[in-house]
C-alpha positions in Angstrom: 17.3 1.1 7.2 18.3 -2.0 5.2 15.5 -5.1 6.4 16.5 -8.1 8.1 16.5 -10.7 7.1 17.3 -12.2 9.4 14.2 -11.3 11.6 11.0 -12.5 11.1 8.5 -10.2 13.2 5.2 -12.3 11.6 4.6 -15.7 11.0 1.9 -16.8 9.6 1.8 -20.7 9.5 -0.7 -23.7 7.4 -2.9 -20.5 8.1 -7.2 -22.1 6.6 -10.3 -19.7 7.1 -13.5 -19.4 6.2 -16.4 -18.2 7.1 -19.9 -20.0 8.5 -18.2 -23.5 7.2 -18.3 -21.9 3.4 -14.9 -22.8 1.5 -12.0 -21.7 2.5 -11.8 -18.1 2.0 -7.9 -18.2 2.7 -6.1 -22.7 2.5 -2.8 -23.1 4.1 -0.8 -19.6 3.9 2.2 -19.1 4.7 4.1 -16.1 4.9 7.6 -14.8 6.9 7.1 -10.6 7.2 10.6 -9.9 8.0 12.0 -6.2 10.1 11.7 -3.5 7.7 9.7 -4.3 5.3 7.5 -2.9 2.7 6.1 -5.6 1.8 2.1 -5.6 -0.7 -0.1 -8.5 -0.4 -2.1 -8.0 -4.0 -5.5 -10.2 -5.5 -8.4 -10.0 -7.1 -11.9 -8.7 -5.4 -12.6 -11.8 -3.1 -8.7 -13.3 -2.9 -8.6 -13.3 1.0 -5.9 -9.8 1.2 -8.2 -8.6 3.7 -8.5 -12.2 5.9 -5.0 -12.5 6.1 -4.4 -9.1 7.7 -7.6 -9.2 9.6 -5.8 -12.8 11.0 -2.1 -11.5 11.2 -4.1 -8.7 13.3 -6.0 -10.7 15.1 -9.1 -9.5 14.6 -10.1 -13.0 13.8 -8.7 -16.5 14.0 -7.9 -19.5 11.6 -9.8 -22.4 11.7 -6.7 -23.4 11.4 -2.5 -22.9 11.5 -0.9 -20.3 14.0 -0.2 -16.4 14.0 3.4 -15.2 15.5 3.9 -12.3 16.3 7.4 -10.7 17.0 8.4 -14.6 18.0 5.0 -15.2 19.9 1.5 -16.4 19.9 -0.6 -13.8 19.1 -3.6 -15.5 20.9 -0.5 -15.0 24.3 0.7 -11.1 22.3 0.5 -8.4 24.5 2.6 -5.8 23.1 0.1 -4.4 21.0 1.9 -0.6 21.3 4.7 -2.3 18.0 1.1 -2.7 16.1 -0.7 0.6 13.7 -3.7 0.5 11.9 -5.3 2.1 9.0 -8.3 0.1 8.7 -10.1 0.1 5.1 -12.8 2.2 6.5 -11.1 4.7 8.0 -12.0 8.2 5.9 -15.7 6.3 5.9 -17.0 8.9 8.3 -19.7 11.2 10.0 -18.1 14.1 8.6 -20.4 16.5 10.1 -19.0 14.8 13.7 -17.3 17.7 15.4 -13.8 16.2 15.9 -10.6 17.8 15.5 -8.0 16.2 13.9 -6.1 16.2 17.7 -8.7 14.0 18.9 -8.7 12.2 16.3 -4.9 11.4 17.0 -5.5 11.4 20.7 -7.4 8.7 20.4 -4.1 6.0 19.2 -2.8 6.8 22.8 -6.2 6.0 24.4 -5.5 1.7 24.3 -3.1 2.5 26.0 -4.6 4.2 29.4 -6.4 3.2 31.8 -10.2 4.0 32.1 -10.3 7.9 33.3 -6.7 8.2 33.7 -5.4 12.1 32.3 -3.5 13.2 29.2 -0.1 13.3 30.0 2.6 15.8 29.0 4.1 12.2 26.8 0.2 11.8 25.1 0.8 15.3 23.9 4.4 15.0 22.5 3.1 11.4 21.1 0.5 13.4 18.9 2.7 16.1 18.0 5.5 14.2 16.7 2.8 11.8 14.7 1.6 14.4 12.9 4.3 16.3 11.8 5.9 12.9 10.6 2.8 13.4 8.5 2.9 16.8 8.1 -0.3 17.5 9.7 0.5 19.2 12.7 -0.3 23.1 11.4 -4.0 21.2 10.4 -5.0 20.3 14.1 -7.3 21.7 14.7 -9.4 22.2 12.2 -12.2 18.8 12.4 -11.1 16.0 10.4 -14.7 16.4 8.9 -13.2 19.4 6.9 -10.1 17.4 4.8 -9.5 15.8 1.9 -10.1 12.6 1.2 -6.2 12.3 1.4 -5.5 14.5 4.5 -7.8 12.1 6.2 -6.1 9.2 5.3 -2.5 11.1 6.8 -4.2 11.9 10.1 -5.5 8.1 10.8 -1.6 7.4 10.1 -0.4 9.9 12.7 -3.2 8.0 14.7 -1.6 4.8 14.1 2.0 6.1 14.8 1.6 7.0 18.4 2.4 4.5 20.1 5.8 3.9 17.9 4.8 1.0 16.5 7.5 -1.1 14.3 4.5 -2.6 12.5 1.9 -0.6 10.8 -0.9 -2.7 8.4 -2.9 -0.4 6.0 -5.5 -2.2 4.4 -6.5 -0.4 0.3 -5.7 3.2 2.1 -5.9 5.2 -1.3 -8.9 4.4 -2.0 -10.6 7.5 -3.4 -7.9 9.2 -3.4 -6.8 10.9 -7.1 -3.3 9.8 -8.7 -2.5 13.1 -7.3 -2.7 12.7 -3.7 -1.6 9.2 -3.9 2.4 10.1 -5.0 2.5 12.1 -1.6 1.1 9.1 0.9 3.0 6.9 -1.3 6.1 9.3 -0.9 5.1 9.1 3.2 4.6 5.7 3.1 8.2 5.6 2.0 9.5 8.0 4.6 8.4 5.9 7.7 10.0 2.4 6.0 12.9 3.6 4.6 14.0 6.7 7.4 11.9 5.3 10.3 12.7 2.1 9.4 9.1 1.0 10.4 8.1 -2.9 8.6 4.9 -1.8 6.1 2.5 -4.5 5.3 0.0 -3.1 2.5 -2.7 -4.3 1.2 -4.0 -3.9 -2.7 -5.9 -4.1 -5.2 -3.2 -1.7 -7.3 -1.0 -4.2 -9.0 1.3 -2.4 -11.4 1.6 0.9 -8.5 3.0 -2.2 -5.7 5.5 -3.2 -7.7 6.7 0.2 -8.4 6.5 1.0 -4.2 7.3 -2.5 -1.8 10.4 -4.3 -1.9 8.1 -8.1 -1.9 5.2 -8.8 -3.1 2.9 -11.4 -1.7 -0.3 -12.9 -4.1 -3.4 -14.1 -2.4 -5.3 -15.9 -3.9 -7.3 -18.3 -1.8 -3.2 -19.8 -1.3 -0.2 -18.2 -1.1 0.2 -18.4 -5.2 3.2 -16.0 -5.0 6.3 -13.5 -2.4 8.6 -12.7 -4.7 10.8 -8.9 -5.9 8.9 -6.8 -7.8 11.2 -7.4 -10.2 10.5 -10.9 -10.3 6.5 -10.4 -10.0 6.9 -8.8 -13.5 9.0 -11.0 -15.6 6.7 -14.0 -14.5 3.7 -11.6 -15.1 5.2 -11.5 -18.7 4.1 -15.2 -19.1 1.3 -16.6 -16.3 -1.6 -15.3 -14.7 -0.8 -15.4 -11.4 -2.7 -13.1 -10.1 -5.7 -14.2 -11.7 -5.7 -11.7 -14.4 -3.5 -11.2 -17.2 -0.9 -8.2 -16.3 1.5 -6.6 -18.8 3.4 -3.2 -17.1 6.2 -2.0 -19.3 7.8 0.8 -17.3 8.7 -0.1 -13.6 10.9 1.4 -10.5 11.5 0.0 -7.9 12.7 1.6 -4.6 15.6 0.0 -2.6 
């Protein structure tokens, strides 16, 4: 599905943030993300990438600036079912905790339910749909701790899919998984973006991989240093130091 460049579903304006009065982690960041986009947020360690992501999710409040989701100030935003989130620490849990894949994904439905409300047929259908999308339905009865790291990450994406979100945020989702698993994971993200039309916002330190996967790259190093296409980024990177360290790539393939 094509990107709708006329529709900003996320708008960050003049955002600044600091922890405990320390120098700003983010300073005057302005960024717009379009419906259907697949954007990689990259930058050196400590550059503020995850802080920007958490600001867009409403998990932290900036000292200055605003965040709008679907044309609504984030402080008044109510349609959280439109937002999916796969955190950086999603797979760092007690592997011995006896919870099944199906139960983990069902947790994605609890946020929209009232206390003690029973699981409905619609909930069960949503879980089946989500697990099928990520290729994990056949593993639904397995314990989450018995899966590989790559399989676990797919389950957490399924959990984010259960409410049929319009945008999914992912924070360093391939940390600690091998290249083959990463390839399958990125193929899944392409499917979610191209076939289902979900907007993806992905924080990663793997700049080289991002140039082969995403539609746009936002470079963050306290400020927003660039917001360009992978092709433009590769051309710039041969001449400059926009990501905090010299980078030069020989080949790349960009999916449109």
